C-alpha positions as CSV (number, residue, x, y, z in Angstrom):
1,X,20.3,-74.8,-59.0
2,X,18.5,-78.0,-58.8
3,X,19.7,-81.7,-59.0
4,X,16.7,-84.3,-59.2
5,X,15.7,-87.6,-60.6
6,X,12.5,-88.1,-62.5
7,X,11.7,-91.6,-60.7
8,X,13.5,-91.9,-57.6
9,X,17.0,-91.5,-56.1
10,X,20.0,-93.0,-57.9
11,X,22.9,-91.2,-55.9
12,X,26.2,-90.9,-57.4
13,X,27.1,-93.4,-60.4
14,X,30.4,-94.9,-61.3
15,X,30.6,-93.5,-65.0
16,X,33.4,-94.3,-67.2
17,X,32.1,-92.3,-70.1
18,X,30.6,-89.0,-70.1
19,X,28.8,-87.8,-73.4
20,X,28.0,-84.3,-74.1
21,X,25.7,-82.8,-76.5
22,X,27.1,-79.6,-78.1
23,X,25.0,-76.8,-78.7
24,X,22.7,-75.9,-75.9
25,X,24.7,-78.0,-73.7
26,X,28.3,-77.1,-73.8
27,X,28.2,-73.9,-75.9
28,X,25.6,-71.1,-76.6
29,X,25.7,-70.9,-80.4
30,X,22.5,-69.3,-81.1
31,X,23.6,-66.0,-82.4
32,X,26.0,-67.5,-85.0
33,X,23.5,-70.2,-86.2
34,X,20.8,-67.4,-86.5
35,X,23.0,-65.2,-88.5
36,X,24.2,-68.1,-90.9
37,X,20.4,-69.0,-91.4
38,X,19.5,-65.3,-92.1
39,X,22.5,-64.9,-94.4
40,X,21.0,-67.7,-96.5
41,X,17.5,-66.5,-96.3
42,X,18.6,-62.7,-97.2
43,X,20.5,-64.2,-100.3
44,X,17.4,-66.0,-101.5
45,X,15.4,-62.8,-101.1
46,X,13.4,-64.5,-98.4
47,X,12.1,-62.8,-94.9
48,X,14.5,-63.0,-92.2
49,X,13.7,-64.8,-89.0
50,X,14.0,-64.1,-85.2
51,X,16.8,-65.7,-83.2
52,X,14.2,-67.7,-81.2
53,X,12.5,-68.8,-84.0
54,X,15.5,-70.2,-85.5
55,X,16.7,-71.8,-82.3
56,X,13.6,-73.5,-82.1
57,X,14.7,-75.5,-85.4
58,X,18.2,-76.4,-83.9
59,X,18.9,-79.8,-83.0
60,X,17.8,-82.2,-85.7
61,X,20.7,-81.5,-88.1
62,X,21.3,-78.6,-90.8
63,X,19.1,-80.1,-93.4
64,X,16.2,-80.1,-91.1
65,X,17.2,-76.7,-89.7
66,X,17.1,-75.1,-93.3
67,X,13.8,-76.9,-94.2
68,X,11.9,-75.4,-91.3
69,X,13.6,-72.0,-91.9
70,X,12.4,-72.0,-95.6
71,X,9.1,-73.2,-94.9
72,X,6.9,-73.2,-98.2
73,X,10.1,-72.4,-100.1
74,X,11.5,-75.9,-99.9
75,X,12.5,-76.0,-103.5
76,X,15.3,-73.6,-102.5
77,X,16.8,-76.2,-100.0
78,X,20.0,-77.1,-101.8
79,X,20.9,-73.5,-102.4
80,X,20.0,-72.5,-98.9
81,X,22.1,-75.4,-97.5
82,X,25.0,-74.1,-99.6
83,X,24.6,-70.5,-98.6
84,X,24.3,-71.5,-94.8
85,X,27.5,-73.8,-94.8
86,X,29.3,-71.4,-96.6
87,X,28.6,-68.5,-94.2
88,X,28.8,-70.7,-90.8
89,X,32.1,-72.3,-91.7
90,X,33.5,-68.9,-91.7
91,X,31.7,-67.5,-88.8
92,X,31.4,-70.5,-86.5
93,X,32.7,-68.9,-83.3
94,X,32.0,-65.1,-83.9
95,X,29.6,-64.9,-81.2
96,X,29.4,-68.4,-79.7
97,X,30.5,-68.8,-76.2
98,X,31.2,-71.7,-73.6
99,X,28.3,-72.0,-71.2
100,X,29.4,-71.1,-67.6
101,X,31.3,-73.9,-65.5
102,X,31.9,-76.0,-68.5
103,X,35.5,-75.6,-68.4
104,X,35.8,-76.4,-64.6
105,X,33.7,-79.8,-65.2
106,X,35.9,-80.7,-68.4
107,X,39.1,-80.2,-66.2
108,X,37.4,-82.0,-63.1
109,X,36.7,-84.9,-65.1
110,X,39.9,-85.0,-67.1
111,X,40.6,-88.6,-66.3
112,X,37.3,-89.7,-67.6
113,X,36.6,-90.7,-71.2
114,X,34.4,-87.9,-72.7
115,X,32.6,-87.5,-76.0
116,X,30.8,-85.2,-78.0
117,X,27.8,-86.3,-80.0
118,X,26.0,-83.6,-82.0
119,X,23.5,-83.9,-85.0
120,X,25.5,-81.1,-86.6
121,X,28.0,-82.1,-89.3
122,X,31.1,-83.8,-87.5
123,X,33.4,-81.4,-89.4
124,X,31.6,-78.3,-87.9
125,X,31.2,-80.0,-84.4
126,X,34.9,-80.4,-84.3
127,X,35.8,-77.1,-85.8
128,X,33.6,-75.2,-83.3
129,X,35.4,-77.0,-80.3
130,X,38.7,-76.3,-82.0
131,X,37.9,-72.7,-82.0
132,X,36.6,-72.4,-78.5
133,X,39.9,-74.2,-77.2
134,X,38.2,-77.3,-75.9
135,X,38.8,-79.9,-78.6
136,X,41.5,-81.6,-76.5
137,X,39.4,-82.6,-73.6
138,X,37.3,-85.2,-75.8
139,X,38.3,-88.6,-76.9
140,X,35.8,-88.9,-79.7
141,X,33.5,-86.3,-81.6
142,X,30.7,-87.6,-83.6
143,X,28.2,-85.6,-85.7
144,X,24.9,-86.2,-87.5
145,X,26.8,-87.7,-90.5
146,X,29.2,-90.0,-88.3
147,X,26.7,-92.8,-88.2
148,X,23.5,-94.0,-90.4
149,X,21.1,-92.5,-88.0
150,X,21.7,-89.6,-85.7
151,X,20.1,-88.9,-82.4
152,X,17.2,-89.7,-81.4
153,X,18.3,-93.0,-82.5
154,X,21.1,-94.6,-80.3
155,X,23.4,-95.4,-83.2
156,X,26.1,-92.7,-82.4
157,X,25.9,-93.7,-78.5
158,X,26.3,-97.1,-79.2
159,X,29.4,-96.6,-81.6
160,X,31.1,-94.7,-78.9
161,X,30.2,-97.5,-76.3
162,X,31.7,-100.0,-78.7
163,X,34.8,-97.8,-79.4
164,X,35.9,-97.8,-75.8
165,X,34.4,-101.2,-75.0
166,X,32.2,-99.5,-72.1
167,X,29.0,-101.0,-70.9
168,X,25.9,-98.7,-71.3
169,X,25.4,-98.9,-67.4
170,X,28.7,-97.0,-67.0
171,X,28.0,-94.2,-69.4
172,X,26.1,-91.1,-69.0
173,X,24.7,-88.5,-71.8
174,X,24.1,-84.7,-71.0
175,X,21.8,-82.9,-73.2
176,X,19.2,-79.9,-73.5
177,X,16.8,-81.7,-75.6
178,X,14.4,-84.6,-75.6
179,X,16.4,-85.9,-78.6
180,X,19.6,-86.3,-76.4
181,X,17.5,-88.0,-73.5
182,X,15.6,-90.4,-76.0
183,X,18.8,-91.3,-77.6
184,X,20.4,-92.1,-74.2
185,X,17.3,-94.0,-73.1
186,X,17.5,-96.2,-76.3
187,X,21.1,-96.9,-75.8
188,X,20.7,-98.1,-72.2
189,X,22.8,-95.3,-70.8
190,X,22.2,-92.9,-67.9
191,X,20.4,-89.4,-69.0
192,X,20.9,-86.0,-67.7
193,X,18.9,-83.2,-68.9
194,X,20.2,-79.4,-68.5
195,X,17.5,-76.8,-68.2
196,X,19.7,-73.7,-69.3
197,X,19.8,-74.8,-73.0
198,X,17.8,-74.3,-76.1
199,X,14.7,-76.3,-75.2
200,X,13.9,-75.2,-71.6
201,X,12.8,-76.9,-68.3
202,X,9.2,-78.1,-69.6
203,X,10.6,-80.0,-72.4
204,X,13.3,-81.6,-70.4
205,X,10.9,-82.5,-67.7
206,X,8.5,-84.1,-70.4
207,X,11.5,-86.2,-71.6
208,X,11.9,-87.7,-68.1
209,X,15.7,-88.1,-67.9
210,X,17.3,-89.8,-65.1
211,X,18.9,-86.5,-63.8
212,X,17.8,-83.0,-64.3
213,X,20.3,-79.8,-63.5
214,X,20.2,-76.1,-64.0
215,X,23.9,-75.8,-63.9
216,X,26.4,-78.2,-65.5
217,X,28.6,-78.1,-62.4
218,X,25.9,-80.2,-60.6
219,X,27.6,-83.2,-62.7
220,X,30.1,-83.5,-59.7
221,X,27.0,-84.7,-57.5
222,X,25.9,-87.3,-60.3
223,X,29.2,-88.8,-61.3
224,X,31.5,-90.7,-59.2
């Protein structure tokens, strides 16, 4: 496990609001997302894609996910989205699991304000947390359709800060993607990248978050 900061030492921070990305940070949902994409492709008589390929498309919302999966068959986007959503809504947690130590962290910081900000639709984000039995840990859930612009824009983070009247200097966002880090930086909050998610260590290092961790349990060493 690693705990580091890209540009110097910060020590523990008095954080009042912890913001989590969902897919690749709290949960491993790769199999269910891949199955839903391939369900759509199969019904459109298109070649199926490997899970690793589909995982590389996750993080910018469902429309972008299906655009990438369809490739040159973009004219089938509307039908593809419909097929994806129909299947995924019914199989959202068939194979999805919570990452190690996530439950311990949510319990440990039970007294803190906590939010989930995903680029997935808010309804699906909420449904998945409910299916996994962890929805009650969070004070607010935002998806890619909750604000005018989604991550990497800071809009959803700013909305949460305003909702709870919390200063940006008292908030931290945790995510597995440069998208999360960029959104956090633009909103003025502390940023923490996890290396166990969908993007891996190299992309997180390139994003230069304030903190980098290999295990979410290390948040205990960041948050006061």
